[in-house]
C-alpha positions as CSV (number, residue, x, y, z in Angstrom):
1,T,-17.5,-12.9,2.3
2,F,-15.7,-16.1,1.5
3,R,-14.3,-18.4,4.2
4,D,-15.1,-15.7,6.8
5,R,-13.1,-13.0,5.0
6,I,-14.3,-10.0,3.0
7,L,-13.6,-10.8,-0.7
8,F,-11.2,-7.9,-1.4
9,A,-8.9,-8.9,1.5
10,W,-7.9,-12.0,-0.5
11,S,-6.8,-9.8,-3.4
12,W,-5.0,-7.5,-1.0
13,D,-3.0,-10.4,0.5
14,A,-2.0,-11.8,-2.9
15,A,-0.9,-8.4,-4.1
16,K,1.1,-7.7,-1.0
17,A,2.9,-11.1,-1.5
18,S,3.8,-10.4,-5.1
19,Q,7.4,-9.6,-5.8
20,Y,6.4,-7.0,-8.4
21,V,3.3,-5.2,-7.1
22,D,4.4,-2.1,-5.3
23,R,1.1,-0.2,-4.9
24,V,-2.4,-1.5,-4.2
25,V,-5.4,0.7,-4.8
26,L,-9.0,-0.2,-4.4
27,S,-11.7,1.4,-6.6
28,T,-15.2,1.6,-5.0
29,E,-18.3,3.7,-4.8
30,D,-19.4,1.9,-1.6
31,S,-18.7,3.8,1.7
32,Q,-18.6,0.7,3.9
33,I,-16.1,-1.0,1.6
34,K,-14.1,2.2,1.5
35,A,-14.0,2.5,5.3
36,F,-13.0,-1.1,5.8
37,A,-10.3,-0.9,3.2
38,E,-8.8,2.3,4.6
39,A,-8.9,0.7,8.1
40,I,-6.5,-2.0,7.0
41,G,-4.3,0.3,5.1
42,I,-5.5,0.1,1.5
43,E,-5.6,3.3,-0.6
44,V,-9.0,3.9,-2.0
45,I,-10.2,5.7,-5.2
46,A,-13.7,7.0,-5.2
47,R,-15.3,5.3,-8.3
48,P,-17.6,7.6,-10.2
49,P,-21.2,6.5,-10.6
50,E,-20.9,5.8,-14.3
51,L,-18.1,3.3,-13.5
52,A,-20.1,1.6,-10.8
53,T,-22.7,-0.1,-13.0
54,D,-23.1,-3.6,-14.3
55,D,-22.3,-2.3,-17.8
56,A,-19.1,-0.5,-16.8
57,L,-16.0,-2.0,-18.3
58,N,-13.0,-3.0,-16.1
59,E,-10.8,-1.3,-18.6
60,D,-12.6,2.0,-18.0
61,V,-12.2,1.6,-14.2
62,L,-8.5,0.9,-14.7
63,R,-8.1,4.0,-17.0
64,H,-9.8,6.1,-14.3
65,A,-7.3,4.7,-11.7
66,L,-4.4,5.5,-14.0
67,Q,-5.6,9.1,-14.3
68,I,-5.2,9.4,-10.5
69,Y,-2.2,7.2,-10.0
70,P,-0.2,7.1,-13.3
71,A,1.9,4.0,-13.6
72,P,3.6,2.1,-16.4
73,W,1.7,-1.1,-15.5
74,V,-1.7,-1.9,-14.2
75,V,-2.8,-5.2,-12.5
76,L,-6.5,-5.9,-11.9
77,L,-7.3,-8.4,-9.2
78,Q,-11.0,-8.9,-9.1
79,P,-12.3,-9.6,-5.6
80,T,-14.5,-12.3,-7.0
81,S,-11.4,-14.6,-7.6
82,P,-10.2,-15.1,-4.0
83,L,-8.1,-18.2,-4.6
84,R,-5.5,-16.7,-6.9
85,N,-2.0,-16.4,-5.3
86,R,1.1,-14.3,-5.7
87,D,2.6,-16.8,-8.2
88,D,-0.4,-16.2,-10.5
89,I,0.2,-12.5,-10.4
90,D,3.9,-12.7,-10.8
91,I,3.7,-15.2,-13.8
92,C,1.2,-12.9,-15.5
93,L,3.5,-9.9,-15.1
94,E,6.5,-11.9,-16.4
95,I,4.5,-12.9,-19.5
96,A,3.3,-9.3,-20.0
97,R,6.9,-8.0,-19.9
98,V,7.2,-9.7,-23.3
99,T,3.7,-9.4,-24.7
100,D,2.4,-6.1,-23.1
101,S,-0.7,-7.8,-21.6
102,C,-1.7,-11.1,-20.0
103,L,-4.7,-12.6,-18.2
104,T,-5.5,-15.8,-16.4
105,V,-7.6,-18.6,-17.8
106,R,-8.8,-22.1,-16.9
107,H,-7.5,-25.2,-18.8
108,D,-10.3,-24.8,-21.3
109,R,-9.0,-21.2,-22.1
110,T,-12.0,-19.5,-20.6
111,K,-11.2,-16.4,-18.5
112,N,-11.4,-17.0,-14.8
113,G,-11.3,-13.3,-13.8
114,A,-8.3,-13.7,-11.4
115,V,-5.6,-11.6,-12.9
116,Y,-5.4,-9.0,-15.7
117,V,-2.1,-7.3,-16.5
118,A,-1.3,-4.6,-19.1
119,R,1.2,-1.9,-19.8
120,S,-0.6,1.4,-19.4
121,W,0.0,2.5,-23.0
122,W,-1.5,-0.8,-24.2
123,L,-4.6,-0.3,-22.1
124,E,-5.1,3.1,-23.7
125,K,-5.8,1.4,-27.1
126,H,-7.1,-2.0,-26.2
127,T,-9.4,-4.0,-24.0
128,F,-8.6,-7.4,-22.4
129,M,-10.7,-9.0,-25.2
130,D,-7.6,-8.1,-27.4
131,C,-5.2,-9.9,-25.0
132,R,-3.6,-13.0,-26.6
133,S,-1.3,-14.0,-23.7
134,Y,-2.5,-16.2,-20.9
135,H,-1.4,-17.9,-17.7
136,T,-3.4,-21.1,-17.2
137,M,-4.4,-21.6,-13.6
138,P,-5.4,-24.9,-12.0
139,M,-9.1,-25.4,-11.6
140,E,-8.8,-25.5,-7.8
141,R,-7.7,-21.8,-7.9
142,S,-9.9,-20.7,-10.7
143,L,-13.0,-19.9,-8.7
144,D,-14.9,-16.9,-10.0
145,I,-17.7,-15.9,-7.6
146,D,-20.6,-14.2,-9.3
147,Y,-23.5,-15.6,-7.2
148,A,-24.0,-16.6,-3.5
149,H,-24.6,-20.3,-4.4
150,Q,-21.0,-20.4,-5.8
151,V,-19.6,-19.4,-2.5
152,E,-21.7,-21.9,-0.6
153,A,-20.6,-24.7,-3.0
154,V,-16.9,-24.3,-2.3
155,A,-17.0,-22.9,1.3
156,A,-17.6,-26.2,2.9
């Protein structure tokens, strides 16, 4: 949790506030996360075991989701980036309309993991390492939580 909320709830709220996102789906292999997500109205995809490892690629998880829910666009909102907002999502989608993909970065151009956007056909042939379009987010919203100590440092 972050600031007394389960991490994926931050992504859910930002997605619901977006003017462009019309469907939110959570991919998980965890039965507790699945139950909590469904209880608040989120559609859940059962993530296969091979996509639930530390080595699994986000792009493969997205491709799996697109097999179940075909769509012209895909937006990945990692739960470990709770401070992104609807504007970050919408700006990425507006950039991607022109460039086919976009992701968020910090001012030093390092990925912050907050928003990844791609046209589905682009994602079939590429990974986000190929993405050359960026939305720069301010540092105060570029939190990317990978370890408990990172939560403790900003939670106060």
